[in-house]
PLY file of the C-alpha trace (Angstrom):
ply
format ascii 1.0
element vertex 179
property float x
property float y
property float z
element edge 178
property int vertex1
property int vertex2
end_header
0.12 0.10 0.08
1.44 3.35 -0.73
0.02 6.49 1.52
0.50 9.56 0.59
0.05 12.93 1.92
0.23 16.36 -0.02
-0.39 19.69 1.44
0.05 23.36 0.25
-1.31 26.42 1.08
-4.03 25.94 -1.07
-4.84 21.94 -0.86
-4.34 19.01 1.64
-4.57 15.73 -0.18
-3.96 12.45 2.16
-4.57 9.17 -0.35
-3.84 5.33 0.72
-3.64 3.03 -2.69
-2.85 -0.19 -3.54
-3.82 -2.78 -6.14
-6.88 -5.00 -4.86
-10.91 -5.05 -5.55
-11.82 -1.59 -5.86
-12.80 -0.75 -2.27
-12.69 3.63 -1.84
-13.61 5.76 1.09
-12.83 8.86 -0.91
-14.16 12.30 0.78
-13.36 15.76 -1.02
-15.02 19.16 -1.25
-16.50 18.47 -4.69
-18.83 15.95 -5.44
-18.42 14.97 -9.13
-14.28 14.87 -8.30
-15.22 12.13 -5.32
-17.99 10.27 -8.06
-14.73 10.71 -10.51
-12.36 9.30 -8.01
-14.27 6.18 -7.19
-15.36 5.53 -10.66
-11.23 5.13 -11.70
-10.61 3.02 -8.58
-13.37 0.57 -9.15
-12.52 0.03 -12.57
-8.73 0.04 -12.36
-9.32 -2.29 -8.95
-7.59 0.23 -6.92
-8.49 0.00 -3.14
-8.51 3.89 -2.57
-8.88 6.10 0.80
-8.52 9.64 -0.14
-9.09 12.40 1.77
-8.93 16.06 0.17
-9.82 19.87 0.77
-8.98 23.10 -1.06
-9.86 26.62 -1.58
-10.49 26.25 -5.11
-11.91 23.69 -7.44
-9.11 23.79 -9.86
-6.59 23.88 -6.98
-8.53 20.79 -5.35
-8.91 18.60 -8.98
-5.11 19.18 -10.14
-3.42 18.20 -6.60
-5.57 15.34 -6.06
-4.57 14.21 -9.70
-0.83 14.56 -8.61
-1.09 12.89 -5.24
-3.13 10.10 -6.90
-0.59 9.26 -9.62
2.59 9.48 -7.30
1.12 7.64 -4.86
-0.15 4.94 -7.48
3.56 4.72 -9.14
4.75 3.12 -6.02
2.25 0.25 -6.85
3.36 -0.64 -10.23
4.93 -3.89 -9.89
8.40 -4.45 -11.62
7.27 -7.12 -13.51
3.74 -5.56 -14.57
1.83 -6.08 -18.20
2.58 -2.67 -18.48
0.10 -1.99 -21.79
-3.52 -1.70 -21.25
-6.52 -0.40 -23.48
-10.50 0.19 -23.58
-12.83 1.36 -25.08
-16.04 2.28 -22.99
-19.50 3.40 -24.49
-21.79 5.14 -21.57
-25.29 5.58 -23.47
-24.29 7.97 -26.36
-20.89 8.46 -25.37
-17.72 6.62 -26.63
-14.12 6.82 -25.27
-11.19 5.00 -25.46
-8.02 4.85 -23.47
-4.35 3.42 -23.58
-1.55 3.41 -21.31
1.92 2.50 -20.71
3.31 2.25 -17.16
6.87 2.09 -18.58
8.15 5.23 -16.88
8.03 7.88 -19.53
5.57 10.91 -18.85
3.22 11.77 -21.84
-0.77 12.49 -22.21
-2.80 13.37 -25.28
-6.36 14.08 -25.44
-8.86 15.94 -24.77
-12.17 15.61 -22.75
-15.34 18.11 -23.02
-13.88 19.64 -19.35
-10.84 21.36 -19.65
-10.18 20.69 -15.71
-10.71 17.02 -16.31
-8.13 17.14 -18.84
-5.78 18.56 -16.84
-6.77 15.81 -14.30
-5.82 13.20 -16.58
-2.38 14.75 -17.84
-1.47 15.53 -14.38
-1.98 12.53 -13.13
-0.14 10.68 -16.20
2.71 12.70 -15.45
2.98 12.15 -11.55
2.29 8.58 -12.62
5.23 8.46 -15.18
2.77 7.01 -17.92
2.13 7.59 -20.86
-1.70 8.00 -22.00
-3.93 8.61 -24.78
-7.78 9.67 -24.20
-9.96 9.51 -27.24
-13.62 10.70 -26.98
-15.30 9.53 -30.32
-18.47 10.40 -29.69
-20.90 11.85 -27.39
-23.36 14.65 -26.41
-23.71 14.53 -22.90
-20.43 16.06 -20.93
-20.69 14.19 -17.96
-21.19 10.85 -19.83
-17.83 11.60 -22.09
-16.00 12.79 -18.96
-16.88 9.23 -17.38
-16.51 7.02 -19.95
-12.95 8.50 -19.91
-12.44 7.97 -16.24
-14.01 4.28 -16.88
-11.78 3.91 -19.82
-8.55 4.77 -18.27
-9.40 2.86 -15.26
-9.99 -0.30 -17.63
-6.71 0.34 -18.74
-5.04 0.55 -16.15
-6.26 -2.28 -14.08
-4.68 -4.34 -17.10
-1.25 -2.59 -17.12
-1.17 -3.14 -13.38
-1.55 -6.97 -14.00
1.99 -8.57 -12.47
3.21 -11.09 -14.68
6.34 -13.53 -15.20
9.07 -11.15 -16.75
9.88 -7.63 -16.69
7.99 -6.31 -20.11
10.47 -4.83 -21.77
13.08 -5.18 -24.62
15.53 -3.03 -22.03
14.90 -5.25 -19.12
14.58 -3.40 -16.03
15.47 -0.10 -15.15
17.55 1.06 -12.08
17.51 4.52 -10.69
19.53 4.75 -8.06
19.58 8.68 -6.01
23.26 9.50 -5.15
24.24 12.07 -3.11
0 1
1 2
2 3
3 4
4 5
5 6
6 7
7 8
8 9
9 10
10 11
11 12
12 13
13 14
14 15
15 16
16 17
17 18
18 19
19 20
20 21
21 22
22 23
23 24
24 25
25 26
26 27
27 28
28 29
29 30
30 31
31 32
32 33
33 34
34 35
35 36
36 37
37 38
38 39
39 40
40 41
41 42
42 43
43 44
44 45
45 46
46 47
47 48
48 49
49 50
50 51
51 52
52 53
53 54
54 55
55 56
56 57
57 58
58 59
59 60
60 61
61 62
62 63
63 64
64 65
65 66
66 67
67 68
68 69
69 70
70 71
71 72
72 73
73 74
74 75
75 76
76 77
77 78
78 79
79 80
80 81
81 82
82 83
83 84
84 85
85 86
86 87
87 88
88 89
89 90
90 91
91 92
92 93
93 94
94 95
95 96
96 97
97 98
98 99
99 100
100 101
101 102
102 103
103 104
104 105
105 106
106 107
107 108
108 109
109 110
110 111
111 112
112 113
113 114
114 115
115 116
116 117
117 118
118 119
119 120
120 121
121 122
122 123
123 124
124 125
125 126
126 127
127 128
128 129
129 130
130 131
131 132
132 133
133 134
134 135
135 136
136 137
137 138
138 139
139 140
140 141
141 142
142 143
143 144
144 145
145 146
146 147
147 148
148 149
149 150
150 151
151 152
152 153
153 154
154 155
155 156
156 157
157 158
158 159
159 160
160 161
161 162
162 163
163 164
164 165
165 166
166 167
167 168
168 169
169 170
170 171
171 172
172 173
173 174
174 175
175 176
176 177
177 178
């Protein structure tokens, strides 16, 4: 389990995350953010306990994404499947997502909400993941954002599966901090 606390003058976020079954206990100052975090954890099979408060919605959403990405990075097994992808239909919306947990941060995609596009970018950057999200169609903003979160969750579920070998042509990557 990875337990992280991130605090600034604007926000306070405490998160416990581990690969599990999707059990959540999430409390934030924003009901939609809470709903999206519970959805992401359920679809990714992550056990998540998270409490967050913030001065502005933007600061809260961004700092939760940063903290969650950092915490989840500690949970990626050395022999992870690494790659995952999913296509999720939600009523009239259709969204696909693909992820690589190989340690290179990159995000491409655009949701109908700049705030949730920023959430996914901040999450991927701090997770050290390459994440592509594509909204194929949809008219309801809520459905498109939620379908994106579900697709990312399902892709994460696949990528986090622990295998027998390091899934890379370069083998395992070792990084050591030196004084």
